[in-house]
SETOR-405271 format. One record per residue (C-alpha): residue in three letters; x, y, z. Coordinates in nm, 4 decimals, padded with zeros to 6 digits. Layout:
! SETOR-405271
+-----+----------+----------+----------+
:   r :     east :    north :       up :
+-----+----------+----------+----------+
: ALA :        X :        Y :        Z :
...
+-----+----------+----------+----------+
! end
This chain:
! SETOR-405271
+-----+----------+----------+----------+
:   r :     east :    north :       up :
+-----+----------+----------+----------+
: UNK :  03.0181 : -01.2630 :  03.1904 :
: UNK :  02.6525 : -01.2286 :  03.0327 :
: UNK :  02.5482 : -00.9708 :  02.7607 :
: UNK :  02.2733 : -00.7382 :  02.8342 :
: UNK :  02.0012 : -00.7596 :  02.5317 :
: UNK :  02.0041 : -00.4465 :  02.3487 :
: UNK :  01.6246 : -00.3048 :  02.2427 :
: UNK :  01.7837 : -00.2105 :  01.9371 :
: UNK :  01.8315 : -00.5444 :  01.8063 :
: UNK :  01.5505 : -00.7000 :  01.9505 :
: UNK :  01.3504 : -00.3899 :  01.7030 :
: UNK :  01.5844 : -00.5345 :  01.3858 :
: UNK :  01.4699 : -00.8722 :  01.4588 :
: UNK :  01.1231 : -00.8282 :  01.4669 :
: UNK :  01.1585 : -00.5887 :  01.1092 :
: UNK :  01.3658 : -00.9235 :  00.9801 :
: UNK :  01.0851 : -01.1291 :  01.0578 :
: UNK :  00.7981 : -00.9031 :  00.9319 :
: UNK :  00.9999 : -00.8546 :  00.6023 :
: UNK :  01.1161 : -01.2272 :  00.4907 :
: UNK :  01.4295 : -01.0447 :  00.4277 :
: UNK :  01.6950 : -00.9124 :  00.5932 :
: UNK :  01.7975 : -00.6366 :  00.2775 :
: UNK :  01.4478 : -00.5801 :  00.2575 :
: UNK :  01.3929 : -00.4996 :  00.6365 :
: UNK :  01.6996 : -00.2991 :  00.6269 :
: UNK :  01.6056 : -00.0592 :  00.3348 :
: UNK :  01.2423 : -00.0084 :  00.5413 :
: UNK :  01.4250 :  00.0754 :  00.8360 :
: UNK :  01.6811 :  00.3283 :  00.6219 :
: UNK :  01.9846 :  00.0542 :  00.8299 :
: UNK :  02.2622 : -00.0991 :  00.6176 :
: UNK :  02.2081 : -00.4566 :  00.5860 :
: UNK :  02.5452 : -00.5694 :  00.6642 :
: UNK :  02.5031 : -00.3480 :  01.0584 :
: UNK :  02.1788 : -00.5387 :  01.0673 :
: UNK :  02.3592 : -00.8631 :  00.9856 :
: UNK :  02.5958 : -00.8061 :  01.2626 :
: UNK :  02.2924 : -00.7103 :  01.5206 :
: UNK :  02.1207 : -00.9600 :  01.4216 :
: UNK :  02.4039 : -01.1858 :  01.4604 :
: UNK :  02.4806 : -01.0330 :  01.8787 :
: UNK :  02.1088 : -01.1797 :  01.9650 :
: UNK :  02.2115 : -01.4681 :  01.8177 :
: UNK :  02.5154 : -01.4960 :  02.0592 :
: UNK :  02.3823 : -01.3385 :  02.3919 :
: UNK :  02.0602 : -01.5752 :  02.3501 :
: UNK :  02.2662 : -01.9078 :  02.2412 :
: UNK :  01.9965 : -01.9504 :  01.9670 :
: UNK :  01.9971 : -01.9137 :  01.6080 :
: UNK :  01.6555 : -01.7890 :  01.4902 :
: UNK :  01.6560 : -01.7897 :  01.1387 :
: UNK :  01.6886 : -01.9904 :  00.8587 :
: UNK :  01.8362 : -01.8696 :  00.5586 :
: UNK :  01.6857 : -01.9904 :  00.2386 :
: UNK :  01.6064 : -01.8879 : -00.0600 :
: UNK :  01.3623 : -01.6542 : -00.0859 :
: UNK :  01.5146 : -01.4904 :  00.2627 :
: UNK :  01.5528 : -01.5349 :  00.6506 :
: UNK :  01.2343 : -01.8208 :  00.7776 :
: UNK :  01.1866 : -01.8056 :  01.1448 :
: UNK :  01.2834 : -02.1078 :  01.3663 :
: UNK :  01.0996 : -02.2154 :  01.6606 :
: UNK :  01.3138 : -02.0093 :  01.8643 :
: UNK :  01.2600 : -01.7488 :  01.7075 :
: UNK :  00.9070 : -01.7676 :  01.6444 :
: UNK :  00.9403 : -01.7749 :  02.0645 :
: UNK :  01.0936 : -01.4540 :  02.0469 :
: UNK :  00.9272 : -01.2666 :  01.7790 :
: UNK :  00.5924 : -01.3082 :  02.0159 :
: UNK :  00.7479 : -01.1830 :  02.3101 :
: UNK :  00.9498 : -00.8873 :  02.1347 :
: UNK :  00.6072 : -00.8003 :  01.9568 :
: UNK :  00.4421 : -00.7783 :  02.2865 :
: UNK :  00.7206 : -00.5815 :  02.4286 :
: UNK :  00.6863 : -00.2905 :  02.1024 :
: UNK :  00.2559 : -00.2971 :  02.2340 :
: UNK :  00.3941 : -00.1858 :  02.5607 :
: UNK :  00.6255 :  00.0746 :  02.4272 :
: UNK :  00.4068 :  00.2379 :  02.2195 :
: UNK :  00.0972 :  00.2353 :  02.5115 :
: UNK :  00.4057 :  00.3988 :  02.7088 :
: UNK :  00.4740 :  00.5925 :  02.4012 :
: UNK :  00.0716 :  00.7165 :  02.3767 :
: UNK : -00.0019 :  00.8147 :  02.7895 :
: UNK : -00.2458 :  01.0394 :  02.8022 :
: UNK : -00.0447 :  01.3317 :  02.9253 :
: UNK :  00.0818 :  01.3098 :  02.4904 :
: UNK : -00.2560 :  01.2505 :  02.3678 :
: UNK : -00.2614 :  01.5874 :  02.2356 :
: UNK :  00.1490 :  01.5634 :  02.1148 :
: UNK :  00.1259 :  01.2059 :  01.8650 :
: UNK :  00.4812 :  01.1289 :  01.8249 :
: UNK :  00.6368 :  00.7805 :  01.7132 :
: UNK :  00.6123 :  00.6515 :  01.3879 :
: UNK :  00.3262 :  00.5412 :  01.1262 :
: UNK :  00.3441 :  00.3825 :  00.8639 :
: UNK :  00.0657 :  00.3118 :  00.6147 :
: UNK :  00.0559 :  00.1295 :  00.2561 :
: UNK : -00.1422 :  00.2435 : -00.0408 :
: UNK : -00.2243 :  00.0832 : -00.3655 :
: UNK :  00.0117 :  00.3396 : -00.6032 :
: UNK : -00.2621 :  00.5794 : -00.7808 :
: UNK : -00.4275 :  00.6017 : -00.4510 :
: UNK : -00.1364 :  00.7010 : -00.3174 :
: UNK : -00.0074 :  00.9089 : -00.5093 :
: UNK : -00.3103 :  01.1292 : -00.6626 :
: UNK : -00.5305 :  01.1131 : -00.3387 :
: UNK : -00.3793 :  01.0721 :  00.0214 :
: UNK : -00.0231 :  01.2515 : -00.0718 :
: UNK : -00.2303 :  01.5543 : -00.1906 :
: UNK : -00.4020 :  01.5930 :  00.0967 :
: UNK : -00.1486 :  01.4470 :  00.3448 :
: UNK : -00.0437 :  01.7811 :  00.4293 :
: UNK : -00.3006 :  01.8552 :  00.6545 :
: UNK : -00.2730 :  01.5715 :  00.8424 :
: UNK :  00.0689 :  01.6034 :  00.9107 :
: UNK : -00.0284 :  01.9833 :  01.0535 :
: UNK : -00.2453 :  01.8334 :  01.2859 :
: UNK :  00.0250 :  01.5922 :  01.4239 :
: UNK :  00.3777 :  01.7938 :  01.3543 :
: UNK :  00.5285 :  01.5433 :  01.5995 :
: UNK :  00.4907 :  01.2007 :  01.4086 :
: UNK :  00.6871 :  01.0179 :  01.1313 :
: UNK :  00.4686 :  00.9447 :  00.8419 :
: UNK :  00.5786 :  00.6774 :  00.5807 :
: UNK :  00.3421 :  00.6625 :  00.2908 :
: UNK :  00.4410 :  00.3463 :  00.0818 :
: UNK :  00.2625 :  00.4003 : -00.2188 :
: UNK :  00.3847 :  00.1623 : -00.4951 :
: UNK :  00.2548 : -00.1839 : -00.6841 :
: UNK :  00.1353 : -00.4203 : -00.4219 :
: UNK :  00.1126 : -00.3618 : -00.0527 :
: UNK :  00.2366 : -00.3798 :  00.3150 :
: UNK :  00.0852 : -00.6485 :  00.5183 :
: UNK : -00.0987 : -00.5341 :  00.8602 :
: UNK : -00.1325 : -00.9217 :  00.9651 :
: UNK :  00.2305 : -00.9037 :  00.9351 :
: UNK :  00.3280 : -00.6422 :  01.1261 :
: UNK :  00.5016 : -00.4567 :  00.8065 :
: UNK :  00.2612 : -00.1419 :  00.8365 :
: UNK : -00.0627 :  00.0086 :  01.0486 :
: UNK : -00.2256 :  00.0777 :  00.8231 :
: UNK : -00.3218 : -00.0984 :  00.4606 :
: UNK : -00.5353 :  00.0629 :  00.2020 :
: UNK : -00.6860 : -00.2751 :  00.0043 :
: UNK : -00.8405 : -00.3671 : -00.2737 :
: UNK : -00.9644 : -00.6788 : -00.1309 :
: UNK : -01.0975 : -00.7621 :  00.2376 :
: UNK : -00.8396 : -01.0155 :  00.3745 :
: UNK : -01.0563 : -01.3120 :  00.4723 :
: UNK : -00.7633 : -01.4516 :  00.7393 :
: UNK : -00.5296 : -01.3351 :  00.9541 :
: UNK : -00.4654 : -01.1233 :  01.2892 :
: UNK : -00.6396 : -00.8326 :  01.1087 :
: UNK : -00.9784 : -00.5519 :  01.1201 :
: UNK : -01.1027 : -00.4717 :  00.8460 :
: UNK : -01.4267 : -00.1812 :  00.7257 :
: UNK : -01.5163 : -00.1031 :  00.4078 :
: UNK : -01.3532 :  00.2836 :  00.2826 :
: UNK : -01.4943 :  00.3306 : -00.0291 :
: UNK : -01.5943 :  00.2385 : -00.3475 :
: UNK : -01.4422 :  00.3883 : -00.6627 :
: UNK : -01.5204 :  00.3716 : -00.9856 :
: UNK : -01.2705 :  00.3039 : -01.3058 :
: UNK : -01.3261 :  00.4051 : -01.7053 :
: UNK : -01.1901 :  00.3991 : -01.9736 :
: UNK : -00.9420 :  00.7471 : -02.1234 :
: UNK : -00.8254 :  00.8905 : -02.3871 :
: UNK : -00.5652 :  01.2196 : -02.4381 :
: UNK : -00.8314 :  01.4549 : -02.6382 :
: UNK : -00.5556 :  01.4740 : -02.8960 :
: UNK : -00.5656 :  01.0987 : -02.9548 :
: UNK : -00.9967 :  01.1015 : -02.9642 :
: UNK : -00.9316 :  01.3552 : -03.1906 :
: UNK : -00.6903 :  01.1573 : -03.4503 :
: UNK : -00.8584 :  00.8701 : -03.4428 :
: UNK : -01.2204 :  00.8762 : -03.3418 :
: UNK : -01.3676 :  00.7769 : -03.0232 :
: UNK : -01.5080 :  00.3935 : -03.0439 :
: UNK : -01.8798 :  00.4112 : -03.0303 :
: UNK : -01.8747 :  00.0666 : -02.8869 :
: UNK : -01.6758 : -00.1815 : -02.7422 :
: UNK : -01.5874 : -00.3921 : -03.0038 :
: UNK : -01.4901 : -00.1111 : -03.2197 :
: UNK : -01.1766 : -00.0930 : -02.8977 :
: UNK : -01.0291 : -00.3804 : -03.0959 :
: UNK : -00.9059 : -00.1633 : -03.3093 :
: UNK : -00.7044 :  00.0454 : -03.0807 :
: UNK : -00.3816 :  00.0562 : -02.8966 :
: UNK : -00.4950 : -00.0699 : -02.5708 :
: UNK : -00.3000 :  00.0056 : -02.2911 :
: UNK : -00.2992 : -00.2016 : -01.9476 :
: UNK : -00.1071 : -00.3980 : -01.6700 :
: UNK :  00.1328 : -00.7185 : -01.7232 :
: UNK : -00.0977 : -00.9837 : -01.6415 :
: UNK :  00.1840 : -01.2328 : -01.4790 :
: UNK :  00.2655 : -00.8980 : -01.2770 :
: UNK : -00.0616 : -00.8535 : -01.1056 :
: UNK : -00.0394 : -00.7736 : -00.7443 :
: UNK : -00.4501 : -00.8508 : -00.7085 :
: UNK : -00.6392 : -01.0108 : -00.9351 :
: UNK : -00.8877 : -00.6578 : -00.9044 :
: UNK : -00.6843 : -00.4767 : -01.1092 :
: UNK : -00.7943 : -00.6882 : -01.4350 :
: UNK : -01.0363 : -00.4381 : -01.6145 :
: UNK : -01.0076 : -00.5243 : -01.9896 :
: UNK : -01.1548 : -00.8639 : -01.9899 :
: UNK : -01.4365 : -00.7357 : -01.7760 :
: UNK : -01.5252 : -00.4981 : -02.0813 :
: UNK : -01.4685 : -00.7727 : -02.3243 :
: UNK : -01.2915 : -01.0816 : -02.2906 :
: UNK : -01.1397 : -01.0201 : -02.6465 :
: UNK : -00.9678 : -00.7456 : -02.5546 :
: UNK : -00.5652 : -00.7081 : -02.4527 :
: UNK : -00.3483 : -00.4525 : -02.3552 :
: UNK : -00.0328 : -00.4236 : -02.6638 :
: UNK :  00.1326 : -00.1314 : -02.3893 :
: UNK :  00.1582 : -00.3278 : -02.0912 :
: UNK :  00.3508 : -00.1646 : -01.7456 :
: UNK :  00.2883 : -00.3067 : -01.3910 :
: UNK :  00.2618 :  00.0921 : -01.2943 :
: UNK : -00.0801 :  00.2841 : -01.2897 :
: UNK :  00.1134 :  00.5826 : -01.2992 :
: UNK :  00.2938 :  00.5010 : -01.5868 :
: UNK : -00.0206 :  00.3988 : -01.7549 :
: UNK : -00.1563 :  00.7070 : -01.7594 :
: UNK :  00.1815 :  00.8695 : -01.8884 :
: UNK :  00.1105 :  00.6797 : -02.1347 :
: UNK : -00.2188 :  00.7190 : -02.2601 :
: UNK : -00.2357 :  01.1389 : -02.1303 :
: UNK :  00.0667 :  01.1214 : -02.4442 :
: UNK : -00.1588 :  00.9119 : -02.6747 :
: UNK : -00.0017 :  00.6186 : -02.7354 :
: UNK : -00.3175 :  00.4779 : -02.6792 :
: UNK : -00.6446 :  00.3563 : -02.4824 :
: UNK : -00.6897 :  00.2575 : -02.1594 :
: UNK : -00.8866 :  00.1702 : -01.8364 :
: UNK : -00.8113 :  00.4264 : -01.5069 :
: UNK : -00.9958 :  00.5347 : -01.1672 :
: UNK : -01.1909 :  00.8181 : -01.1979 :
: UNK : -00.9629 :  01.0160 : -00.9294 :
: UNK : -00.6937 :  00.9775 : -01.1806 :
: UNK : -00.8296 :  01.0242 : -01.5435 :
: UNK : -01.1052 :  01.2811 : -01.4318 :
: UNK : -00.8054 :  01.5045 : -01.2594 :
: UNK : -00.6203 :  01.5498 : -01.5851 :
: UNK : -00.7917 :  01.7748 : -01.8325 :
: UNK : -00.5669 :  01.6160 : -02.1157 :
: UNK : -00.7596 :  01.3791 : -02.0422 :
: UNK : -01.1329 :  01.2433 : -02.1931 :
: UNK : -01.3692 :  00.9752 : -02.0738 :
: UNK : -01.4055 :  00.6786 : -02.3355 :
: UNK : -01.7785 :  00.4991 : -02.3869 :
: UNK : -01.8971 :  00.7266 : -02.1070 :
: UNK : -02.1505 :  00.4752 : -02.0071 :
: UNK : -01.8943 :  00.2026 : -01.9348 :
: UNK : -01.8293 :  00.1654 : -01.5562 :
: UNK : -01.6378 : -00.0886 : -01.3499 :
: UNK : -01.6247 : -00.0399 : -00.9872 :
: UNK : -01.3828 : -00.1857 : -00.7284 :
: UNK : -01.3546 : -00.0680 : -00.3085 :
: UNK : -01.0929 : -00.0033 : -00.1059 :
: UNK : -01.0790 : -00.1811 :  00.2189 :
: UNK : -00.8557 : -00.0404 :  00.5468 :
: UNK : -00.6959 : -00.3003 :  00.7385 :
: UNK : -00.5030 : -00.2924 :  01.0390 :
: UNK : -00.3580 : -00.5483 :  01.3107 :
: UNK : -00.5946 : -00.6367 :  01.5539 :
: UNK : -00.3387 : -00.5555 :  01.8034 :
: UNK : -00.2308 : -00.2168 :  01.7433 :
: UNK : -00.5937 : -00.0456 :  01.5795 :
: UNK : -00.6359 :  00.1464 :  01.9013 :
: UNK : -00.2744 :  00.3489 :  01.8917 :
: UNK : -00.3609 :  00.6926 :  01.9133 :
: UNK : -00.1316 :  00.7679 :  01.5952 :
: UNK : -00.3469 :  00.4737 :  01.4005 :
: UNK : -00.7578 :  00.5825 :  01.5208 :
: UNK : -00.6199 :  00.9869 :  01.4386 :
: UNK : -00.5216 :  00.8163 :  01.0609 :
: UNK : -00.7975 :  00.6629 :  01.0192 :
: UNK : -01.0831 :  00.8828 :  01.1577 :
: UNK : -00.8782 :  01.1374 :  00.9302 :
: UNK : -00.8862 :  00.9475 :  00.6102 :
: UNK : -01.2689 :  00.8269 :  00.6705 :
: UNK : -01.3509 :  01.1561 :  00.6592 :
: UNK : -01.1466 :  01.2759 :  00.3502 :
: UNK : -01.3020 :  01.0217 :  00.1486 :
: UNK : -01.6096 :  01.1414 :  00.2589 :
: UNK : -01.5949 :  01.4528 :  00.1872 :
: UNK : -01.3905 :  01.3613 : -00.1569 :
: UNK : -01.6178 :  01.0592 : -00.2538 :
: UNK : -01.8356 :  01.1890 : -00.5555 :
: UNK : -01.4414 :  01.2339 : -00.6744 :
: UNK : -01.3200 :  00.8273 : -00.5986 :
: UNK : -01.6888 :  00.7434 : -00.7818 :
: UNK : -01.7139 :  00.9982 : -01.0438 :
: UNK : -02.0298 :  01.1363 : -01.0319 :
+-----+----------+----------+----------+
! end
């Protein structure tokens, strides 16, 4: 007896293909990994094909899996278009996943996101704010706010905004130790920064841009942890101005020193026209234009 394909099984298959690991895909969907594994085996039995090879890194698509992924993603795009038919134009539904850097997500997007969800109450919004990014080219996220423009892949990107970073210290630290008069004097202070071999983007190398001799001695992979370390008086460190200037416990150090970076908004070329994706892009673009001074530290 021929068993029918189940749409949920196909959706799980697509999630595993995008995540590259069954456990990671299950976590992203809030599903038990054992349940997801059972659904995958059921799908492979129905099709009579092996869809993934198990490797040390995770699941890798077989040739049959690659073919199925192309069909399944086409089905997903069709389902998205049906879901966003004209009759629903004023009531966005479904899931919108946005991947942003930890600091920008926690200190800027999250602060204002309530406005967006108030406008679209039927939409489920995932704000993935972490040390690292999900990939729009692999369809792991609908929108990604990246620190550099992607050089390849089926994506569409546009600069969202430049932003500035500066050196900060706790007011109590500056009162106790004094403020360095120049970059050379920074070498006499305890510096806080990223763990070099855990950097998820080369754009996060800040201290070397100030002085090649500078190196952090208290290090964290989290910009939020670095902020807490600086605010508690452990040492000096570089922070985005939208974090440092928003904390009244901090003061700028060497205020003439300014580092500039950029945020890029990236979407998959096949989903960029979905109404929920366009709505968020338009909302975030308008928000950034309105609050640009906070990002640039002016």
